[in-house]
mmCIF file of the N, C-alpha and C atoms, coordinates in Angstrom:
data_MODEL
# 
_entry.id   MODEL 
# 
loop_
_atom_site.group_PDB 
_atom_site.id 
_atom_site.type_symbol 
_atom_site.label_atom_id 
_atom_site.label_alt_id 
_atom_site.label_comp_id 
_atom_site.label_asym_id 
_atom_site.label_entity_id 
_atom_site.label_seq_id 
_atom_site.pdbx_PDB_ins_code 
_atom_site.Cartn_x 
_atom_site.Cartn_y 
_atom_site.Cartn_z 
_atom_site.occupancy 
_atom_site.B_iso_or_equiv 
_atom_site.pdbx_formal_charge 
_atom_site.auth_seq_id 
_atom_site.auth_comp_id 
_atom_site.auth_asym_id 
_atom_site.auth_atom_id 
_atom_site.pdbx_PDB_model_num 
ATOM 1   N N  . UNK A 1 1  ? -10.956 -5.481  4.901   1.00 0.00 ? 1  UNK A N  1 
ATOM 2   C CA . UNK A 1 1  ? -11.007 -3.805  5.399   1.00 0.00 ? 1  UNK A CA 1 
ATOM 3   C C  . UNK A 1 1  ? -9.938  -3.208  4.127   1.00 0.00 ? 1  UNK A C  1 
ATOM 4   N N  . UNK A 1 2  ? -10.099 -1.842  4.259   1.00 0.00 ? 2  UNK A N  1 
ATOM 5   C CA . UNK A 1 2  ? -9.039  -1.312  3.464   1.00 0.00 ? 2  UNK A CA 1 
ATOM 6   C C  . UNK A 1 2  ? -8.434  -0.189  4.650   1.00 0.00 ? 2  UNK A C  1 
ATOM 7   N N  . UNK A 1 3  ? -7.253  -0.422  4.066   1.00 0.00 ? 3  UNK A N  1 
ATOM 8   C CA . UNK A 1 3  ? -6.341  0.587   4.950   1.00 0.00 ? 3  UNK A CA 1 
ATOM 9   C C  . UNK A 1 3  ? -6.826  2.640   4.930   1.00 0.00 ? 3  UNK A C  1 
ATOM 10  N N  . UNK A 1 4  ? -7.380  2.870   3.757   1.00 0.00 ? 4  UNK A N  1 
ATOM 11  C CA . UNK A 1 4  ? -8.097  3.709   3.146   1.00 0.00 ? 4  UNK A CA 1 
ATOM 12  C C  . UNK A 1 4  ? -9.212  3.320   2.145   1.00 0.00 ? 4  UNK A C  1 
ATOM 13  N N  . UNK A 1 5  ? -10.206 4.661   2.954   1.00 0.00 ? 5  UNK A N  1 
ATOM 14  C CA . UNK A 1 5  ? -10.975 4.631   2.151   1.00 0.00 ? 5  UNK A CA 1 
ATOM 15  C C  . UNK A 1 5  ? -11.680 6.059   1.380   1.00 0.00 ? 5  UNK A C  1 
ATOM 16  N N  . UNK A 1 6  ? -12.704 5.780   0.525   1.00 0.00 ? 6  UNK A N  1 
ATOM 17  C CA . UNK A 1 6  ? -11.950 6.839   -0.037  1.00 0.00 ? 6  UNK A CA 1 
ATOM 18  C C  . UNK A 1 6  ? -13.715 7.821   0.258   1.00 0.00 ? 6  UNK A C  1 
ATOM 19  N N  . UNK A 1 7  ? -13.108 9.515   0.330   1.00 0.00 ? 7  UNK A N  1 
ATOM 20  C CA . UNK A 1 7  ? -14.044 10.303  0.424   1.00 0.00 ? 7  UNK A CA 1 
ATOM 21  C C  . UNK A 1 7  ? -14.757 11.244  -0.284  1.00 0.00 ? 7  UNK A C  1 
ATOM 22  N N  . UNK A 1 8  ? -15.148 10.358  -1.426  1.00 0.00 ? 8  UNK A N  1 
ATOM 23  C CA . UNK A 1 8  ? -16.279 10.872  -2.052  1.00 0.00 ? 8  UNK A CA 1 
ATOM 24  C C  . UNK A 1 8  ? -15.227 11.904  -3.853  1.00 0.00 ? 8  UNK A C  1 
ATOM 25  N N  . UNK A 1 9  ? -14.071 11.922  -3.061  1.00 0.00 ? 9  UNK A N  1 
ATOM 26  C CA . UNK A 1 9  ? -13.163 12.640  -4.117  1.00 0.00 ? 9  UNK A CA 1 
ATOM 27  C C  . UNK A 1 9  ? -12.162 12.158  -4.420  1.00 0.00 ? 9  UNK A C  1 
ATOM 28  N N  . UNK A 1 10 ? -10.712 12.609  -5.613  1.00 0.00 ? 10 UNK A N  1 
ATOM 29  C CA . UNK A 1 10 ? -9.723  11.947  -5.363  1.00 0.00 ? 10 UNK A CA 1 
ATOM 30  C C  . UNK A 1 10 ? -9.040  12.358  -3.859  1.00 0.00 ? 10 UNK A C  1 
ATOM 31  N N  . UNK A 1 11 ? -9.632  12.482  -2.370  1.00 0.00 ? 11 UNK A N  1 
ATOM 32  C CA . UNK A 1 11 ? -8.673  12.638  -1.804  1.00 0.00 ? 11 UNK A CA 1 
ATOM 33  C C  . UNK A 1 11 ? -8.689  11.328  -1.481  1.00 0.00 ? 11 UNK A C  1 
ATOM 34  N N  . UNK A 1 12 ? -7.746  10.758  -0.542  1.00 0.00 ? 12 UNK A N  1 
ATOM 35  C CA . UNK A 1 12 ? -8.397  9.354   0.574   1.00 0.00 ? 12 UNK A CA 1 
ATOM 36  C C  . UNK A 1 12 ? -7.999  9.614   1.406   1.00 0.00 ? 12 UNK A C  1 
ATOM 37  N N  . UNK A 1 13 ? -7.950  9.266   2.474   1.00 0.00 ? 13 UNK A N  1 
ATOM 38  C CA . UNK A 1 13 ? -7.815  9.398   4.104   1.00 0.00 ? 13 UNK A CA 1 
ATOM 39  C C  . UNK A 1 13 ? -7.369  7.768   5.029   1.00 0.00 ? 13 UNK A C  1 
ATOM 40  N N  . UNK A 1 14 ? -6.796  7.787   5.829   1.00 0.00 ? 14 UNK A N  1 
ATOM 41  C CA . UNK A 1 14 ? -5.788  6.342   5.969   1.00 0.00 ? 14 UNK A CA 1 
ATOM 42  C C  . UNK A 1 14 ? -7.376  5.837   7.355   1.00 0.00 ? 14 UNK A C  1 
ATOM 43  N N  . UNK A 1 15 ? -6.447  5.453   7.402   1.00 0.00 ? 15 UNK A N  1 
ATOM 44  C CA . UNK A 1 15 ? -7.613  4.929   8.734   1.00 0.00 ? 15 UNK A CA 1 
ATOM 45  C C  . UNK A 1 15 ? -7.355  3.421   9.039   1.00 0.00 ? 15 UNK A C  1 
ATOM 46  N N  . UNK A 1 16 ? -7.069  3.750   11.005  1.00 0.00 ? 16 UNK A N  1 
ATOM 47  C CA . UNK A 1 16 ? -6.490  2.623   11.899  1.00 0.00 ? 16 UNK A CA 1 
ATOM 48  C C  . UNK A 1 16 ? -7.196  1.780   11.262  1.00 0.00 ? 16 UNK A C  1 
ATOM 49  N N  . UNK A 1 17 ? -6.544  0.063   11.021  1.00 0.00 ? 17 UNK A N  1 
ATOM 50  C CA . UNK A 1 17 ? -6.618  -1.389  11.174  1.00 0.00 ? 17 UNK A CA 1 
ATOM 51  C C  . UNK A 1 17 ? -7.728  -1.720  12.661  1.00 0.00 ? 17 UNK A C  1 
ATOM 52  N N  . UNK A 1 18 ? -7.031  -1.708  13.549  1.00 0.00 ? 18 UNK A N  1 
ATOM 53  C CA . UNK A 1 18 ? -7.880  -1.369  14.836  1.00 0.00 ? 18 UNK A CA 1 
ATOM 54  C C  . UNK A 1 18 ? -8.984  -1.011  14.892  1.00 0.00 ? 18 UNK A C  1 
ATOM 55  N N  . UNK A 1 19 ? -8.579  -0.143  15.268  1.00 0.00 ? 19 UNK A N  1 
ATOM 56  C CA . UNK A 1 19 ? -9.851  1.040   15.562  1.00 0.00 ? 19 UNK A CA 1 
ATOM 57  C C  . UNK A 1 19 ? -10.889 1.201   14.786  1.00 0.00 ? 19 UNK A C  1 
ATOM 58  N N  . UNK A 1 20 ? -10.691 1.219   13.672  1.00 0.00 ? 20 UNK A N  1 
ATOM 59  C CA . UNK A 1 20 ? -11.253 1.476   12.462  1.00 0.00 ? 20 UNK A CA 1 
ATOM 60  C C  . UNK A 1 20 ? -12.003 3.241   12.164  1.00 0.00 ? 20 UNK A C  1 
ATOM 61  N N  . UNK A 1 21 ? -11.016 3.672   12.656  1.00 0.00 ? 21 UNK A N  1 
ATOM 62  C CA . UNK A 1 21 ? -10.837 5.118   12.711  1.00 0.00 ? 21 UNK A CA 1 
ATOM 63  C C  . UNK A 1 21 ? -9.849  6.072   11.923  1.00 0.00 ? 21 UNK A C  1 
ATOM 64  N N  . UNK A 1 22 ? -10.899 7.010   11.379  1.00 0.00 ? 22 UNK A N  1 
ATOM 65  C CA . UNK A 1 22 ? -8.839  7.963   10.618  1.00 0.00 ? 22 UNK A CA 1 
ATOM 66  C C  . UNK A 1 22 ? -8.195  8.024   11.208  1.00 0.00 ? 22 UNK A C  1 
ATOM 67  N N  . UNK A 1 23 ? -7.082  8.163   10.132  1.00 0.00 ? 23 UNK A N  1 
ATOM 68  C CA . UNK A 1 23 ? -5.744  8.181   11.585  1.00 0.00 ? 23 UNK A CA 1 
ATOM 69  C C  . UNK A 1 23 ? -5.468  9.649   12.128  1.00 0.00 ? 23 UNK A C  1 
ATOM 70  N N  . UNK A 1 24 ? -6.343  10.843  11.236  1.00 0.00 ? 24 UNK A N  1 
ATOM 71  C CA . UNK A 1 24 ? -6.202  12.079  12.120  1.00 0.00 ? 24 UNK A CA 1 
ATOM 72  C C  . UNK A 1 24 ? -6.835  12.181  13.583  1.00 0.00 ? 24 UNK A C  1 
ATOM 73  N N  . UNK A 1 25 ? -7.873  11.153  13.724  1.00 0.00 ? 25 UNK A N  1 
ATOM 74  C CA . UNK A 1 25 ? -8.359  10.988  14.991  1.00 0.00 ? 25 UNK A CA 1 
ATOM 75  C C  . UNK A 1 25 ? -7.879  10.033  16.214  1.00 0.00 ? 25 UNK A C  1 
ATOM 76  N N  . UNK A 1 26 ? -7.890  9.092   15.054  1.00 0.00 ? 26 UNK A N  1 
ATOM 77  C CA . UNK A 1 26 ? -6.611  8.241   16.694  1.00 0.00 ? 26 UNK A CA 1 
ATOM 78  C C  . UNK A 1 26 ? -6.005  7.175   16.409  1.00 0.00 ? 26 UNK A C  1 
ATOM 79  N N  . UNK A 1 27 ? -5.044  6.472   16.241  1.00 0.00 ? 27 UNK A N  1 
ATOM 80  C CA . UNK A 1 27 ? -4.089  5.003   16.011  1.00 0.00 ? 27 UNK A CA 1 
ATOM 81  C C  . UNK A 1 27 ? -3.524  4.963   16.842  1.00 0.00 ? 27 UNK A C  1 
ATOM 82  N N  . UNK A 1 28 ? -4.088  3.806   16.582  1.00 0.00 ? 28 UNK A N  1 
ATOM 83  C CA . UNK A 1 28 ? -3.775  2.497   17.667  1.00 0.00 ? 28 UNK A CA 1 
ATOM 84  C C  . UNK A 1 28 ? -2.579  2.232   17.837  1.00 0.00 ? 28 UNK A C  1 
ATOM 85  N N  . UNK A 1 29 ? -1.867  2.593   19.159  1.00 0.00 ? 29 UNK A N  1 
ATOM 86  C CA . UNK A 1 29 ? -0.364  2.681   19.760  1.00 0.00 ? 29 UNK A CA 1 
ATOM 87  C C  . UNK A 1 29 ? 0.051   1.169   19.161  1.00 0.00 ? 29 UNK A C  1 
ATOM 88  N N  . UNK A 1 30 ? 1.230   0.837   18.494  1.00 0.00 ? 30 UNK A N  1 
ATOM 89  C CA . UNK A 1 30 ? 1.745   -0.292  18.757  1.00 0.00 ? 30 UNK A CA 1 
ATOM 90  C C  . UNK A 1 30 ? 3.104   -0.400  18.990  1.00 0.00 ? 30 UNK A C  1 
ATOM 91  N N  . UNK A 1 31 ? 3.310   -2.026  19.652  1.00 0.00 ? 31 UNK A N  1 
ATOM 92  C CA . UNK A 1 31 ? 4.989   -1.950  19.787  1.00 0.00 ? 31 UNK A CA 1 
ATOM 93  C C  . UNK A 1 31 ? 6.382   -1.628  18.811  1.00 0.00 ? 31 UNK A C  1 
ATOM 94  N N  . UNK A 1 32 ? 6.735   -1.831  19.355  1.00 0.00 ? 32 UNK A N  1 
ATOM 95  C CA . UNK A 1 32 ? 8.254   -1.206  18.167  1.00 0.00 ? 32 UNK A CA 1 
ATOM 96  C C  . UNK A 1 32 ? 9.033   -1.912  18.006  1.00 0.00 ? 32 UNK A C  1 
ATOM 97  N N  . UNK A 1 33 ? 9.245   -1.680  16.790  1.00 0.00 ? 33 UNK A N  1 
ATOM 98  C CA . UNK A 1 33 ? 9.713   -2.943  15.452  1.00 0.00 ? 33 UNK A CA 1 
ATOM 99  C C  . UNK A 1 33 ? 11.033  -2.250  15.093  1.00 0.00 ? 33 UNK A C  1 
ATOM 100 N N  . UNK A 1 34 ? 12.266  -3.644  14.538  1.00 0.00 ? 34 UNK A N  1 
ATOM 101 C CA . UNK A 1 34 ? 13.231  -2.901  14.388  1.00 0.00 ? 34 UNK A CA 1 
ATOM 102 C C  . UNK A 1 34 ? 13.539  -3.984  12.997  1.00 0.00 ? 34 UNK A C  1 
ATOM 103 N N  . UNK A 1 35 ? 14.467  -3.385  11.636  1.00 0.00 ? 35 UNK A N  1 
ATOM 104 C CA . UNK A 1 35 ? 14.551  -4.699  11.459  1.00 0.00 ? 35 UNK A CA 1 
ATOM 105 C C  . UNK A 1 35 ? 14.189  -4.283  10.025  1.00 0.00 ? 35 UNK A C  1 
ATOM 106 N N  . UNK A 1 36 ? 14.466  -4.200  8.653   1.00 0.00 ? 36 UNK A N  1 
ATOM 107 C CA . UNK A 1 36 ? 14.355  -3.769  7.447   1.00 0.00 ? 36 UNK A CA 1 
ATOM 108 C C  . UNK A 1 36 ? 13.844  -5.299  6.369   1.00 0.00 ? 36 UNK A C  1 
ATOM 109 N N  . UNK A 1 37 ? 13.115  -4.353  6.005   1.00 0.00 ? 37 UNK A N  1 
ATOM 110 C CA . UNK A 1 37 ? 11.583  -4.925  4.070   1.00 0.00 ? 37 UNK A CA 1 
ATOM 111 C C  . UNK A 1 37 ? 12.336  -5.161  3.691   1.00 0.00 ? 37 UNK A C  1 
ATOM 112 N N  . UNK A 1 38 ? 12.861  -5.441  2.609   1.00 0.00 ? 38 UNK A N  1 
ATOM 113 C CA . UNK A 1 38 ? 13.721  -4.956  1.521   1.00 0.00 ? 38 UNK A CA 1 
ATOM 114 C C  . UNK A 1 38 ? 12.803  -6.204  -0.033  1.00 0.00 ? 38 UNK A C  1 
ATOM 115 N N  . UNK A 1 39 ? 12.832  -5.318  -1.147  1.00 0.00 ? 39 UNK A N  1 
ATOM 116 C CA . UNK A 1 39 ? 11.952  -6.170  -2.484  1.00 0.00 ? 39 UNK A CA 1 
ATOM 117 C C  . UNK A 1 39 ? 12.499  -5.969  -3.155  1.00 0.00 ? 39 UNK A C  1 
ATOM 118 N N  . UNK A 1 40 ? 12.987  -6.577  -4.136  1.00 0.00 ? 40 UNK A N  1 
ATOM 119 C CA . UNK A 1 40 ? 13.944  -6.597  -4.995  1.00 0.00 ? 40 UNK A CA 1 
ATOM 120 C C  . UNK A 1 40 ? 13.176  -7.517  -5.980  1.00 0.00 ? 40 UNK A C  1 
ATOM 121 N N  . UNK A 1 41 ? 12.671  -6.401  -7.160  1.00 0.00 ? 41 UNK A N  1 
ATOM 122 C CA . UNK A 1 41 ? 12.050  -7.078  -8.199  1.00 0.00 ? 41 UNK A CA 1 
ATOM 123 C C  . UNK A 1 41 ? 12.304  -7.415  -9.420  1.00 0.00 ? 41 UNK A C  1 
ATOM 124 N N  . UNK A 1 42 ? 13.048  -8.462  -10.153 1.00 0.00 ? 42 UNK A N  1 
ATOM 125 C CA . UNK A 1 42 ? 13.830  -9.012  -10.487 1.00 0.00 ? 42 UNK A CA 1 
ATOM 126 C C  . UNK A 1 42 ? 12.985  -9.363  -12.253 1.00 0.00 ? 42 UNK A C  1 
ATOM 127 N N  . UNK A 1 43 ? 13.045  -8.481  -13.401 1.00 0.00 ? 43 UNK A N  1 
ATOM 128 C CA . UNK A 1 43 ? 12.481  -8.482  -14.008 1.00 0.00 ? 43 UNK A CA 1 
ATOM 129 C C  . UNK A 1 43 ? 12.265  -10.278 -15.258 1.00 0.00 ? 43 UNK A C  1 
ATOM 130 N N  . UNK A 1 44 ? 11.315  -11.018 -15.597 1.00 0.00 ? 44 UNK A N  1 
ATOM 131 C CA . UNK A 1 44 ? 11.328  -11.865 -16.626 1.00 0.00 ? 44 UNK A CA 1 
ATOM 132 C C  . UNK A 1 44 ? 11.448  -11.933 -17.630 1.00 0.00 ? 44 UNK A C  1 
ATOM 133 N N  . UNK A 1 45 ? 11.024  -11.710 -18.342 1.00 0.00 ? 45 UNK A N  1 
ATOM 134 C CA . UNK A 1 45 ? 11.388  -11.258 -19.852 1.00 0.00 ? 45 UNK A CA 1 
ATOM 135 C C  . UNK A 1 45 ? 11.821  -9.599  -19.999 1.00 0.00 ? 45 UNK A C  1 
ATOM 136 N N  . UNK A 1 46 ? 12.249  -9.879  -21.040 1.00 0.00 ? 46 UNK A N  1 
ATOM 137 C CA . UNK A 1 46 ? 12.706  -8.492  -21.808 1.00 0.00 ? 46 UNK A CA 1 
ATOM 138 C C  . UNK A 1 46 ? 11.519  -7.099  -22.731 1.00 0.00 ? 46 UNK A C  1 
ATOM 139 N N  . UNK A 1 47 ? 11.227  -6.615  -21.641 1.00 0.00 ? 47 UNK A N  1 
ATOM 140 C CA . UNK A 1 47 ? 9.052   -6.150  -22.610 1.00 0.00 ? 47 UNK A CA 1 
ATOM 141 C C  . UNK A 1 47 ? 10.212  -5.287  -23.517 1.00 0.00 ? 47 UNK A C  1 
ATOM 142 N N  . UNK A 1 48 ? 11.602  -5.005  -24.625 1.00 0.00 ? 48 UNK A N  1 
ATOM 143 C CA . UNK A 1 48 ? 11.335  -4.451  -25.614 1.00 0.00 ? 48 UNK A CA 1 
ATOM 144 C C  . UNK A 1 48 ? 11.440  -5.593  -26.850 1.00 0.00 ? 48 UNK A C  1 
ATOM 145 N N  . UNK A 1 49 ? 11.867  -6.935  -25.831 1.00 0.00 ? 49 UNK A N  1 
ATOM 146 C CA . UNK A 1 49 ? 11.342  -8.240  -26.765 1.00 0.00 ? 49 UNK A CA 1 
ATOM 147 C C  . UNK A 1 49 ? 9.838   -8.912  -27.145 1.00 0.00 ? 49 UNK A C  1 
ATOM 148 N N  . UNK A 1 50 ? 9.153   -7.980  -26.752 1.00 0.00 ? 50 UNK A N  1 
ATOM 149 C CA . UNK A 1 50 ? 7.621   -8.201  -26.262 1.00 0.00 ? 50 UNK A CA 1 
ATOM 150 C C  . UNK A 1 50 ? 6.519   -7.468  -26.366 1.00 0.00 ? 50 UNK A C  1 
ATOM 151 N N  . UNK A 1 51 ? 7.565   -6.476  -27.045 1.00 0.00 ? 51 UNK A N  1 
ATOM 152 C CA . UNK A 1 51 ? 6.461   -5.361  -27.144 1.00 0.00 ? 51 UNK A CA 1 
ATOM 153 C C  . UNK A 1 51 ? 5.551   -4.993  -28.455 1.00 0.00 ? 51 UNK A C  1 
ATOM 154 N N  . UNK A 1 52 ? 5.608   -6.229  -29.677 1.00 0.00 ? 52 UNK A N  1 
ATOM 155 C CA . UNK A 1 52 ? 4.774   -5.966  -30.518 1.00 0.00 ? 52 UNK A CA 1 
ATOM 156 C C  . UNK A 1 52 ? 3.467   -7.320  -30.083 1.00 0.00 ? 52 UNK A C  1 
ATOM 157 N N  . UNK A 1 53 ? 3.683   -7.971  -29.084 1.00 0.00 ? 53 UNK A N  1 
ATOM 158 C CA . UNK A 1 53 ? 3.304   -9.264  -28.235 1.00 0.00 ? 53 UNK A CA 1 
ATOM 159 C C  . UNK A 1 53 ? 1.979   -8.773  -27.530 1.00 0.00 ? 53 UNK A C  1 
ATOM 160 N N  . UNK A 1 54 ? 0.604   -9.686  -27.977 1.00 0.00 ? 54 UNK A N  1 
ATOM 161 C CA . UNK A 1 54 ? -0.470  -9.045  -26.176 1.00 0.00 ? 54 UNK A CA 1 
ATOM 162 C C  . UNK A 1 54 ? 0.737   -10.982 -25.158 1.00 0.00 ? 54 UNK A C  1 
ATOM 163 N N  . UNK A 1 55 ? 0.872   -10.124 -24.347 1.00 0.00 ? 55 UNK A N  1 
ATOM 164 C CA . UNK A 1 55 ? 0.578   -10.929 -22.895 1.00 0.00 ? 55 UNK A CA 1 
ATOM 165 C C  . UNK A 1 55 ? -0.308  -10.255 -21.430 1.00 0.00 ? 55 UNK A C  1 
# 
């Protein structure tokens, strides 16, 4: 399942995972959640060093 469905053009409309309806029509109520999610991206190589190689 996708969180959004292509509408035949470059625009996308998000869908509710539980009801499978468009979010403009219905959104499933969920319990409140508190907290923080953090993503840290650490490059493993220097892109300037491999500019000429094929990765």
